[in-house]
C-alpha positions in Angstrom: 113.9 108.8 131.9 116.8 106.4 131.8 116.7 102.6 132.5 119.7 100.6 133.7 119.3 96.8 133.2 121.8 94.6 135.0 122.7 91.4 133.1 122.5 89.5 136.4 118.8 90.5 136.7 118.2 89.1 133.2 119.8 85.8 134.2 117.6 85.8 137.4 114.5 86.4 135.3 115.4 83.6 132.9 116.0 81.3 135.9 112.6 82.2 137.3 111.0 81.5 134.0 112.6 78.0 133.9 111.5 77.4 137.5 107.9 78.5 136.7 107.9 76.2 133.7 109.2 73.3 135.8 106.6 73.9 138.5 103.8 74.1 135.8 104.9 70.8 134.3 105.2 69.2 137.7 101.6 70.3 138.4 100.4 68.8 135.2 102.1 65.5 136.1 100.3 65.5 139.5 97.0 66.3 137.9 97.4 63.4 135.5 97.7 61.0 138.4 94.7 62.5 140.1 92.5 62.2 137.0 90.2 65.2 136.6 90.8 66.7 140.1 93.1 69.4 138.8 91.2 70.3 135.7 91.1 74.1 135.3 89.3 76.2 132.7 91.4 77.8 130.0 90.7 81.4 129.0 91.9 81.0 125.4 93.3 84.0 123.6 93.3 84.1 119.8 96.2 85.9 118.1 95.6 88.2 115.1 95.0 86.1 112.0 94.5 87.2 108.4 93.1 84.3 106.4 94.1 83.3 102.9 91.5 83.7 100.1 90.8 80.1 99.0 88.7 78.3 96.4 88.9 81.0 93.8 89.6 80.1 90.1 92.9 81.5 89.0 96.0 80.7 86.8 94.2 78.0 84.8 92.9 76.2 88.0 89.2 75.6 88.6 88.0 74.9 92.1 84.8 72.9 92.8 83.4 72.5 96.3 83.6 68.8 97.2 82.6 68.9 100.9 79.2 69.8 102.2 79.6 68.9 105.9 82.6 69.6 108.2 82.6 67.8 111.5 85.4 68.4 114.0 86.5 66.4 117.1 88.5 68.4 119.6 90.7 66.7 122.3 89.7 67.5 125.9 91.7 64.6 127.4 94.2 65.5 130.2 97.4 65.1 128.2 96.4 68.0 126.0 97.0 70.3 129.0 100.7 69.8 128.6 102.9 72.6 127.3 103.7 72.5 123.6 107.5 72.5 123.4 107.8 74.4 120.1 105.4 77.2 120.9 106.8 80.7 120.8 105.1 81.5 124.1 104.3 79.4 127.2 101.1 77.7 125.8 99.4 74.4 126.2 98.4 72.0 123.4 94.8 72.6 124.5 95.1 76.3 123.7 96.9 75.7 120.4 94.3 73.3 119.1 91.5 75.9 119.8 93.6 78.5 118.0 93.9 76.1 115.0 90.1 75.7 115.0 89.7 79.4 115.2 91.9 79.9 112.1 90.2 77.2 110.2 86.9 78.8 110.9 88.2 82.2 109.7 89.6 80.6 106.5 86.3 79.0 105.5 84.9 81.4 102.9 81.9 83.5 103.9 78.7 82.5 102.1 79.9 79.0 101.3 77.1 76.4 101.3 78.4 74.2 104.2 77.1 72.5 107.3 79.3 72.1 110.4 79.4 70.4 113.8 81.7 70.0 116.7 82.3 67.3 119.4 84.9 67.0 122.3 86.3 63.8 123.8 87.7 63.4 127.3 86.8 62.3 130.8 85.5 63.9 134.0 84.3 67.4 134.8 85.3 68.9 131.4 82.6 67.0 129.5 78.9 66.8 130.1 78.7 63.2 129.1 80.9 60.4 130.4 83.3 60.4 127.5 82.6 63.5 125.5 80.2 66.3 124.6 78.4 67.5 121.5 79.4 71.2 121.4 77.5 71.9 118.2 75.0 69.7 116.3 75.2 69.7 112.5 73.7 73.0 111.3 74.4 75.5 108.5 77.9 76.8 109.0 78.2 80.4 110.4 81.5 81.8 111.5 80.2 83.4 114.8 78.2 80.3 115.8 81.0 77.9 115.2 83.5 80.1 117.2 81.0 80.2 120.0 80.9 76.3 119.9 84.7 76.2 120.0 84.7 78.3 123.1 82.5 75.8 124.9 85.6 73.6 125.3 87.0 75.3 128.4 89.2 72.6 129.9 90.7 69.1 129.6 90.6 66.3 132.1 90.7 62.5 132.7 93.0 59.5 132.6 92.2 55.9 131.8 93.9 52.5 131.4 91.6 52.0 128.5 93.1 54.9 126.5 91.8 58.2 125.5 88.0 58.1 124.7 88.4 58.8 121.0 86.7 55.5 120.2 83.5 56.5 122.0 83.6 59.9 120.3 83.9 58.3 116.8 81.0 56.0 117.6 78.9 58.9 118.7 80.0 60.8 115.6 78.5 58.0 113.5 75.1 59.0 114.9 75.8 62.7 114.6 76.7 62.3 110.9 73.3 60.8 110.1 72.3 64.5 109.7 75.2 65.3 107.4 74.6 66.8 103.9 76.6 65.5 101.0 80.3 64.7 101.3 81.8 64.8 104.8 85.2 66.0 106.1 85.9 64.6 109.6 88.5 66.7 111.3 90.3 65.4 114.4 92.7 67.6 116.3 94.7 65.8 119.0 98.1 64.9 120.4 97.3 61.2 119.8 98.3 60.3 123.4 97.2 57.0 124.9 94.9 56.0 122.1 93.2 52.6 122.0 93.4 50.3 119.0 89.6 50.2 119.2 89.6 53.7 117.6 90.8 52.1 114.4 87.9 49.7 114.5 85.5 52.6 115.0 87.0 54.5 112.0 86.7 51.4 109.8 83.0 51.1 110.8 82.5 54.8 110.1 84.1 54.4 106.7 82.0 51.4 105.9 78.8 53.3 106.8 79.5 56.5 104.8 81.8 55.0 102.2 83.1 57.5 99.7 81.2 60.4 101.3 83.7 60.4 104.2 87.3 61.7 104.3 89.3 62.1 107.5 91.7 64.9 108.2 94.1 65.0 111.2 96.0 67.8 112.9 98.6 66.4 115.4 99.6 68.8 118.1 102.3 66.8 120.0 105.8 67.0 121.3 108.9 65.1 120.2 108.3 62.3 122.8 104.8 61.8 121.5 105.6 60.8 117.9 103.7 57.5 118.5 100.5 59.6 118.7 101.3 61.2 115.4 101.7 57.8 113.7 98.5 56.5 115.2 96.5 59.5 113.9 98.1 59.2 110.5 96.9 55.6 110.3 93.3 56.8 111.1 93.4 59.2 108.2 94.8 56.5 105.9 91.9 54.2 106.8 89.5 56.6 105.1 91.6 56.3 101.8 91.3 60.1 101.4 92.0 63.1 103.6 95.3 64.3 105.0 97.3 64.1 108.2 99.5 67.1 109.2 101.3 68.3 112.3 100.8 71.7 114.0 104.0 73.1 112.5 102.7 72.3 109.0 99.6 74.6 109.5 101.2 77.3 111.5 100.8 80.1 109.0 97.8 81.6 107.1 99.2 80.3 103.8 99.6 76.7 105.0 96.3 76.5 106.9 94.7 78.0 103.8 96.0 75.1 101.7 94.8 72.6 104.3 91.3 74.0 104.5 91.2 74.3 100.7 92.1 70.6 100.4 89.3 69.8 102.8 86.6 71.7 101.1 87.5 71.8 97.4 88.9 69.8 94.5 90.8 71.5 91.8 91.3 70.8 88.1 92.9 72.5 85.2 90.6 74.8 83.3 89.9 73.7 79.8 92.0 75.7 77.5 89.8 77.9 75.3 91.1 78.8 71.8 92.1 82.5 71.7 89.4 83.3 69.2 86.8 82.0 71.6 88.0 83.6 74.8 86.0 86.3 76.5 88.0 87.4 79.5 85.8 90.3 80.7 82.6 88.2 80.0 80.9 90.9 77.9 79.9 88.5 75.1 82.6 89.9 72.7 85.5 87.5 72.1 88.9 88.9 73.0 90.2 88.9 69.4 87.3 91.3 68.5 87.2 93.3 71.8 88.5 96.8 71.4 87.7 97.6 75.0 89.0 94.8 77.3 88.2 94.9 81.0 84.6 96.1 80.7 83.0 95.9 84.2 80.3 93.3 84.9 76.8 94.6 83.9 77.9 97.2 81.4 76.1 97.3 78.1 78.6 97.1 75.1 78.5 97.6 71.4 79.8 95.1 68.8 83.4 96.1 69.6 83.0 95.4 73.4 83.0 99.1 74.4 80.8 100.3 77.2 78.2 102.2 75.3 74.9 103.9 76.2 72.6 103.7 73.2 69.1 105.2 73.1 70.1 108.1 75.5 67.6 110.8 74.5 68.2 114.6 74.7 65.9 117.4 73.9 66.3 118.7 70.3 69.4 120.9 69.9 70.0 120.7 73.7 72.2 118.9 76.1 69.7 118.2 78.9 68.9 114.5 79.4 65.2 113.6 79.1 63.6 112.1 82.2 62.7 108.8 80.4 66.4 108.2 79.6 67.7 108.6 83.2 67.2 104.9 83.9 69.8 104.0 81.3 72.4 106.1 83.2 71.2 104.8 86.6 72.6 101.3 85.6 76.0 102.9 85.0 75.8 104.8 88.3 75.4 101.5 90.1 78.3 99.9 88.2 80.6 102.7 89.1 79.6 102.4 92.8 80.3 98.7 92.7 83.7 99.4 91.2 84.9 102.4 93.3 88.5 102.4 91.8 87.2 102.7 88.2 87.8 106.0 86.4 86.2 106.7 83.1 86.2 109.2 80.2 82.7 110.1 78.9 82.7 110.5 75.1 79.7 112.1 73.3 79.1 111.0 69.6 76.6 112.3 67.0 75.4 111.3 63.6 76.4 113.3 60.5 73.4 115.6 60.3 74.5 119.2 60.8 77.9 120.8 60.4 81.1 119.3 61.9 81.6 122.2 64.3 78.0 122.1 65.4 78.1 118.4 66.1 81.4 118.7 67.9 80.1 121.4 70.3 76.8 119.5 70.8 78.5 116.2 71.6 80.8 118.0 74.1 77.8 119.6 75.9 76.0 116.3 76.1 79.0 114.4 77.4 79.4 117.1 80.1 75.6 116.7 80.9 76.1 113.0 81.5 79.1 113.7 83.7 77.0 116.1 85.8 74.3 113.5 86.1 76.7 110.9 87.4 78.2 113.4 89.9 74.7 114.4 91.1 74.1 110.7 91.8 77.1 110.1 94.0 80.0 109.5 91.7 83.2 111.5 92.6 84.1 114.2 90.0 87.7 113.1 90.2 86.8 109.8 88.6 85.2 111.4 85.6 86.2 113.4 82.5 84.2 114.2 79.4 84.9 115.0 75.8 82.9 115.6 72.6 83.8 113.5 69.5 81.1 114.9 67.2 80.5 112.9 64.1 84.2 111.9 63.7 84.0 108.2 64.7 80.8 106.5 63.4 80.6 102.8 64.1 78.0 102.2 61.3 76.6 103.9 58.2 74.8 107.2 58.6 72.7 106.5 55.5 69.8 105.0 57.4 67.7 106.1 60.4 68.8 103.0 62.3 72.5 103.7 61.5 72.2 107.3 62.6 70.5 106.2 65.9 73.4 103.8 66.6 76.0 106.5 66.0 74.2 108.9 68.4 75.7 107.4 71.5 77.6 108.0 74.7 80.7 105.8 75.3 82.5 105.2 78.6 86.2 104.5 78.2 88.0 103.2 81.2 91.0 105.3 82.1 94.0 103.4 83.5 
């Protein structure tokens, strides 16, 4: 099938899009004059978003959680219905602020010890109270629950000569935060339109009440002709003497929103430099300068050289079959391998020096193969395993005592890169 597109048709479509946009903006202007009469519910769509991993120690940086309560104020005042000029698609500021909250919610690490709450501020039919609505009381943070609370904000409405009702929302927030745990991050997302100076007084009172526990973070979603709103919001953040004020364009990617959320929830400091002789990178209790087997997985038992070793594994005399009472030693290794599915190992069998070299070599090979079979039987893929007998060739202590010989009779797991 072949399609013919006339350039004149494209021009016509473009013109229609401009007309539709103009009509939409005209409708918004009329609705503003009529207060909440034109408020319509927004079916918000959330674009695909892959969050950044945040708050993880790396590259000499240590992260410590500093915030135990996150409380957000979402703007449901009529001006937030206006189209955002820099959006890639035809979207309102109301939609974009909910998308930002959605992305912040997804960026907060799962399992973090955090409480969260959410309140809206506006007038008219879009709020249950006169000036705002508590969408979520402060409760332990859960991603699904918080998203459900975000979606309770379905529209924006209201105009007033007294300014947007942020002042009342902050005063109400003061009571909400009486339930807050630990340090508090107050997040305000708004275009800053038509704000009253009384909001500054409310913030000052809030800061006086909660002192150093409170930091205020602002996300401004406004157009070029609304810069005054951005400056106003920035002043609110500065009153808290901590926190941060950013524009929507500064948190428009997973990386930048990751940094923003990380700054809200964590403080970072340089890890104390540990002398090389005292470093234990794989946390196996063997310092790196003595560790002949770096990268041992968590939970693995190691010998004095840091190598993953199974001591005390009993076999029947002159046989390769594993005794029942020794299986629990291997079960630990089975779980470690299941927890690290990309780990491949070579199983090495070792003996003491009793018996001939050839006998010990063959016996150790059979016993290593027996261990391999046990791991496969318990769910470890055969392609991840190989086995070899080392006989008595590599003792790690003297064979002159019973204790020494017992240590030398061992099975070693070597990680294969």
